[in-house]
N, C-alpha and C positions, 0 to 999 in steps of 0.2 A: 419699707423699701430702702435699699442701700443708697446713700447719697453720694453724688460725685463731688469730690473735694477739689478746691483750688490749691495748687501746689506744684512741686517739681515734677510729679508724675503726670504725664499728659492725660487730658480728660478722655481722649479717644481710647487710650490704653486701659484706663480705669473701667470704661464702659465695656470694652471687649472682655475684660476679666469677669465683670458682673454677668454679662450675657452668656459667657461660656459656662459659668457656674449654674445658671438657670437651665441651660441645655443639659448639663451633666446630672442635674438633680432629677431629671425625668419629667420636668414641667411640660416639655414638648415631646411628641412622638414622631417617629420617622414618617415623613410625608406631610406633617402638619405645616400649615402656613404660618410663617414667622411674622411678628408685628412689623408693620411698615415703617419706613424711615420717619414719616411724619408722626406716627404713634409713639415711636421711641423718643423723638424730639420733645414731644409734649410730656411724656412720662418722666424724663430725666432732666428736662429744662436745658437741653443742649442744642447747638446749631446743627443744621443739616449736614454740613461738612464733617463735623465731629462724629456724628452718628454714622455717616456713610463710611468713614475711615474704619470705625470699629467693626461694622458689619462686613466690610470687604476683607478684613483680617480673618474673620470667621469663615468667609467663603474660600479664601486662600487655604485655610486649614482643612477644608473639606467638610466642615460641620454644617454649612449651609450651602444652598445653591440658588442662584437667581434664574428665573424663567421670564423671558421677554413677554411683557404684557400681562403676566399673571402674578408676579410677586416673588417673594423669597420663601424657601421651604427648607425644612430640616432634612438633612441627608441621612442615609443609612450609615451606621458606623462602618460597615464593610466597604463603603465607597470612599472612605476617607483615605487620601493618599499619604505616602511618606513625605514629610517636608522638614526643612531646616528652619528653625526659628531663631532670630536674633533678638535676644531679650532686651527689654528696656533697661538702660544702664542704671538709673537710680533705683528701680525696683529690684534688680538683681543684687546690687550692692547691699540694699537693706535686708534682703532675704539671707544674705550671708552674715548679717550682723555688723556690717560696716556702715559708716556714715558717708554718704556721697557728697561731693562738693564740686564746684566748677570754678576755674580761674580763666578770665578773659585775657588772652595774650595779645590779641590785635583785633582792631575793628576799623575798617577803612572803606572809602569809596574810591574806585580807580577805573581807568579805561580797561575793558575786558581784553585779555590776551586772546590769541587765536584758540588756545586750548579751552579756556573758560567759555568763550563765545560758542565754540562747537557744542559743548555739553548743554549750554543754556539755549541754544538755537537763536542766538542774537548776532548782529553784525560785530565784527572785531572792532574794538575801540569804544563800543557802547558802555555807558556808565554802569558799573557793577559794584556789588558789595562783597567784601571778604570778611569772614568771621573766623578767627582762630581761637580755639579754647582747649584747655587741659582739663580732663575729667579725672577726679581723684576719689579714693576711698580711704577713709581714716587718714587723710592727708598724703597718701602715697599716690603718685601718678599712675594712672591705669590706661588712659586713652588720650591720644593727641589728634584733635579733629580740626578740619578746615572745611568751611561751608561757603558756597558762592550763590548769589542770586542777582538777577537784574535789579538795578536801583529802582527802575520804574515799577517793579512788582510790589515792593513794600519799603519805600524810603524811610518810613517811621521806625523801622527796626533799628536804625542807627541811634535812636534815642532811648531804647529799651534797656532794662537791667538784664543783661544776658548771662550774668553769673548765677542768678537766682530764679530764672524762668526758662521754661522749655521753648525753644524756638519753634518747634513743630506746633505746640499748643497755641503760641502767639499767632501764627499764621492762620490756624484753623479757627480759633475761638474769638480772638480779638479783631483780626482783620478780615475774617470771613472769606478766606481763600481756600476753596475746596482742594484737598489733596487726595486724589482718587486712586493712585497707584504708584508703585516704586519699583525700580529695577536695580538689583544688587549684583555686584561682582565681589567675590571673596578670594583672597590669595594668602597663602602662608609663605612668609619669606623672612630673610635676615633683615633686621632693622638697619636703616641708614645711620650714618654718624650723627646727624641732627636728631633723629628719632631716639637714638641711644641716650643722647644728652638730655633731651626733654623728659623722657620716661625713666631716666635714672636706672638704667640696666647696664650689664656688662657688654662690651663690644662683642659682636658676633651673636648676640641674643636674637631669638626668633620672635615673630609676632604675627598677628593677623591684620592684613590690610584690606579694608572694605571701602568700596565706592558705591554710592547710591544716587540715582537721579530720581527725584520725586516730581510727579506730574499733576497738573490740575485739569480742568475740563478741556476738551478738544485736544487732548494729548500734548499740552504745552508744558515744557519743563519749568519748574518753579525753583528748585534748588539742586545744586550739584554738591554732594557731600563726600568727603574723603576722611577716613579716620584710621589710625593704627592703634591696635590694642597690644598690650604686653601678652606674650604667649604663655607666661607662667601664671597668669591670673584669669584671663578671659576664656570663655568656653562657648560652644554651640550646643544647641539641643536638637535632637532628632525625635520626631513624634510619629507614631504609627496609627 
């Protein structure tokens, strides 16, 4: 059995890739009942939150479907919808033969502004955490990201090594915070003066601006994430 490795690639993403390969290999047939979350937890030694995140990605991709009170089943390939997939940064860079790295630019606790409070659904002025990082490939800046969360959600994150660990994996695997769904907004636009400077591109260069709000149980926001990718490097994948 393929083992889940500790490292920069989130465990839920590793599991998603493993399960997708099992499905594509023909191990399961259309209509077959898929292993339960508990079975996958035991089989791979992972938390329920990590397993659920991986399975939900396969549900979103149309490979699996959940039926209330019955379980999870393999979908017919003809039922799989067209969807856009935002690739894991470290995984995509490695696939291209580049070495990914992360630089922590800023980490602070602060009173949430009205905008931050709105996205996290907390009162304005509530203590929040801001994490700003620069994602690189072979030392070249690729993505400029800012992430917010309520301080109450995970104050320990302020003590973590955020240059060498996945924040998503820390929340799921170390602090057992279920991350059950995410809503994305994607925009292609000209980079701002600050973004041009940080990403080291020419003024007027285009990029992809992505916003994501990730939710835990009871539809409660956990993180609000904003990142800008260089348009000359990053790409989206469409699958059918």
